Z-matrix of the N, CA and C atoms (Angstrom, degrees):
N
C 1 1.465
C 2 1.524 1 109.26
N 3 1.305 2 116.80 1 136.70
C 4 1.461 3 121.50 2 -179.21
C 5 1.525 4 110.23 3 -69.07
N 6 1.316 5 115.76 4 144.12
C 7 1.462 6 120.85 5 178.03
C 8 1.524 7 109.12 6 -70.70
N 9 1.334 8 115.84 7 132.38
C 10 1.460 9 120.66 8 179.44
C 11 1.511 10 109.42 9 -77.90
N 12 1.319 11 116.67 10 137.31
C 13 1.456 12 121.66 11 178.76
C 14 1.520 13 109.88 12 -82.55
N 15 1.308 14 116.18 13 136.08
C 16 1.463 15 120.49 14 174.55
C 17 1.529 16 109.34 15 -73.09
N 18 1.335 17 117.11 16 -38.80
C 19 1.468 18 122.67 17 178.61
C 20 1.527 19 107.84 18 -103.77
N 21 1.318 20 115.37 19 130.64
C 22 1.456 21 119.86 20 -176.29
C 23 1.531 22 110.43 21 -123.45
N 24 1.322 23 115.57 22 154.65
C 25 1.460 24 123.28 23 175.01
C 26 1.533 25 108.66 24 -99.80
N 27 1.310 26 116.56 25 174.36
C 28 1.479 27 121.79 26 178.51
C 29 1.526 28 110.87 27 -49.84
N 30 1.315 29 116.76 28 -48.60
C 31 1.463 30 121.11 29 -177.26
C 32 1.524 31 111.39 30 -63.03
N 33 1.338 32 116.63 31 -38.67
C 34 1.463 33 120.52 32 178.79
C 35 1.529 34 111.02 33 -64.91
N 36 1.332 35 116.27 34 -43.31
C 37 1.465 36 120.90 35 -179.75
C 38 1.526 37 109.90 36 -66.14
N 39 1.318 38 116.91 37 -40.55
C 40 1.464 39 120.54 38 178.20
C 41 1.529 40 110.23 39 -59.67
N 42 1.298 41 117.15 40 -45.15
C 43 1.465 42 120.77 41 178.67
C 44 1.532 43 110.05 42 -66.07
N 45 1.313 44 117.04 43 -42.80
C 46 1.465 45 122.82 44 -178.81
C 47 1.529 46 111.54 45 -61.72
N 48 1.333 47 116.94 46 -40.86
C 49 1.459 48 122.01 47 -179.50
C 50 1.531 49 112.83 48 -91.49
N 51 1.340 50 115.91 49 -0.38
C 52 1.467 51 121.80 50 179.56
C 53 1.528 52 111.27 51 58.20
N 54 1.334 53 115.25 52 51.93
C 55 1.463 54 120.98 53 177.66
C 56 1.526 55 108.56 54 -144.21
N 57 1.307 56 116.53 55 -179.10
C 58 1.466 57 120.46 56 -179.41
C 59 1.531 58 110.31 57 -86.96
N 60 1.332 59 117.17 58 159.24
C 61 1.468 60 119.47 59 174.04
C 62 1.531 61 111.98 60 -57.46
N 63 1.323 62 117.70 61 -35.00
C 64 1.463 63 121.34 62 177.75
C 65 1.521 64 111.66 63 -61.23
N 66 1.324 65 116.48 64 -38.56
C 67 1.455 66 120.60 65 177.24
C 68 1.526 67 110.36 66 -65.89
N 69 1.325 68 117.65 67 -38.07
C 70 1.467 69 120.68 68 177.95
C 71 1.523 70 109.84 69 -60.92
N 72 1.336 71 117.18 70 -44.31
C 73 1.470 72 120.20 71 177.69
C 74 1.531 73 110.72 72 -59.01
N 75 1.346 74 116.80 73 -42.42
C 76 1.472 75 120.27 74 178.58
C 77 1.523 76 110.94 75 -64.60
N 78 1.323 77 117.56 76 -39.75
C 79 1.462 78 120.85 77 179.04
C 80 1.535 79 111.43 78 -64.32
N 81 1.308 80 116.64 79 -34.20
C 82 1.474 81 120.69 80 176.37
C 83 1.520 82 108.99 81 -62.39
N 84 1.336 83 116.17 82 -49.99
C 85 1.463 84 121.03 83 -173.90
C 86 1.531 85 113.42 84 -75.20
N 87 1.337 86 117.13 85 -39.18
C 88 1.466 87 119.32 86 -171.49
C 89 1.519 88 114.81 87 -102.64
N 90 1.328 89 117.77 88 -24.05
C 91 1.463 90 119.75 89 -174.10
C 92 1.516 91 113.56 90 -120.42
N 93 1.320 92 116.91 91 4.96
C 94 1.453 93 119.73 92 174.77
C 95 1.520 94 115.36 93 72.72
N 96 1.323 95 117.59 94 27.55
C 97 1.461 96 120.09 95 175.86
C 98 1.531 97 108.08 96 -57.04
N 99 1.337 98 118.27 97 120.48
C 100 1.469 99 120.66 98 -173.00
C 101 1.524 100 112.93 99 -70.98
N 102 1.309 101 115.05 100 128.82
C 103 1.462 102 121.20 101 -178.35
C 104 1.525 103 109.70 102 -151.03
N 105 1.308 104 115.02 103 164.62
C 106 1.460 105 122.73 104 174.05
C 107 1.513 106 107.28 105 -131.99
N 108 1.309 107 116.44 106 139.09
C 109 1.458 108 120.12 107 177.76
C 110 1.529 109 108.23 108 -96.90
N 111 1.326 110 115.65 109 121.62
C 112 1.459 111 122.43 110 178.74
C 113 1.521 112 107.17 111 -127.16
N 114 1.336 113 115.24 112 125.87
C 115 1.469 114 120.52 113 -179.12
C 116 1.533 115 110.39 114 52.60
N 117 1.339 116 115.16 115 42.01
C 118 1.466 117 123.05 116 177.94
C 119 1.531 118 113.62 117 64.35
N 120 1.336 119 117.04 118 21.74
C 121 1.462 120 121.32 119 176.59
C 122 1.517 121 108.87 120 -127.17
N 123 1.331 122 115.93 121 140.23
C 124 1.455 123 120.94 122 177.25
C 125 1.528 124 109.41 123 -74.90
N 126 1.332 125 115.81 124 133.61
C 127 1.458 126 122.29 125 177.04
C 128 1.534 127 107.29 126 -128.11
N 129 1.313 128 116.47 127 143.03
C 130 1.461 129 122.72 128 -174.81
C 131 1.516 130 109.68 129 -128.87
N 132 1.330 131 115.98 130 139.40
C 133 1.460 132 120.57 131 169.86
C 134 1.514 133 107.55 132 -89.64
N 135 1.315 134 116.17 133 128.39
C 136 1.471 135 120.72 134 -177.17
C 137 1.529 136 111.44 135 -56.74
N 138 1.318 137 117.89 136 -41.76
C 139 1.466 138 119.42 137 -177.81
C 140 1.526 139 111.72 138 -63.56
N 141 1.339 140 117.40 139 -34.00
C 142 1.463 141 120.20 140 177.96
C 143 1.526 142 111.98 141 -74.07
N 144 1.330 143 116.78 142 -34.08
C 145 1.467 144 120.50 143 175.07
C 146 1.529 145 109.04 144 -64.38
N 147 1.334 146 116.54 145 -43.54
C 148 1.466 147 120.59 146 178.49
C 149 1.527 148 111.31 147 -61.25
N 150 1.319 149 117.23 148 -45.09
C 151 1.470 150 121.37 149 179.95
C 152 1.528 151 110.12 150 -63.80
N 153 1.335 152 117.28 151 -44.21
C 154 1.469 153 121.53 152 178.24
C 155 1.531 154 109.69 153 -57.69
N 156 1.328 155 116.67 154 -45.37
C 157 1.462 156 121.24 155 -179.37
C 158 1.527 157 110.67 156 -62.64
N 159 1.324 158 116.53 157 -46.83
C 160 1.467 159 120.52 158 179.06
C 161 1.530 160 110.97 159 -60.72
N 162 1.319 161 117.35 160 -40.98
C 163 1.466 162 121.49 161 177.92
C 164 1.525 163 111.02 162 -63.05
N 165 1.326 164 117.32 163 -41.02
C 166 1.471 165 121.00 164 179.55
C 167 1.522 166 110.96 165 -65.81
N 168 1.325 167 117.26 166 -41.02
C 169 1.468 168 120.69 167 178.29
C 170 1.527 169 109.49 168 -64.29
N 171 1.335 170 116.90 169 -45.76
C 172 1.467 171 121.30 170 179.57
C 173 1.529 172 110.61 171 -60.60
N 174 1.328 173 116.65 172 -44.14
C 175 1.461 174 121.98 173 178.95
C 176 1.519 175 111.03 174 -60.06
N 177 1.322 176 116.43 175 -43.56
C 178 1.465 177 120.51 176 -179.69
C 179 1.529 178 110.60 177 -65.88
N 180 1.335 179 117.61 178 -42.50
C 181 1.459 180 120.57 179 178.70
C 182 1.522 181 111.74 180 -63.48
N 183 1.333 182 117.07 181 -40.12
C 184 1.464 183 120.78 182 178.09
C 185 1.520 184 111.10 183 -65.04
N 186 1.332 185 116.64 184 -40.60
C 187 1.468 186 120.27 185 178.33
C 188 1.523 187 111.64 186 -64.66
N 189 1.325 188 116.37 187 -39.56
C 190 1.466 189 119.84 188 179.03
C 191 1.530 190 110.96 189 -68.36
N 192 1.332 191 117.19 190 -34.78
C 193 1.473 192 121.29 191 179.81
C 194 1.518 193 111.37 192 -68.20
N 195 1.331 194 117.53 193 -25.90
C 196 1.469 195 121.86 194 -179.38
C 197 1.524 196 112.19 195 -77.79
N 198 1.322 197 117.10 196 -17.81
C 199 1.476 198 120.75 197 -177.22
C 200 1.493 199 112.42 198 -72.10
């Protein structure tokens, strides 16, 4: 099994989330996907991407429960 990277690039996050790089850019701007720009490139910590995803799922479940 390949070693998982702690730091990921746009392409890595897109593959990890099973979406396109364009969708990752939209998630950064519209949904607060946590990232840092280093040398004009977006870099992501895997643990923060995981937490962001878990928070989004929890938020969606809470919103559905309120309906």
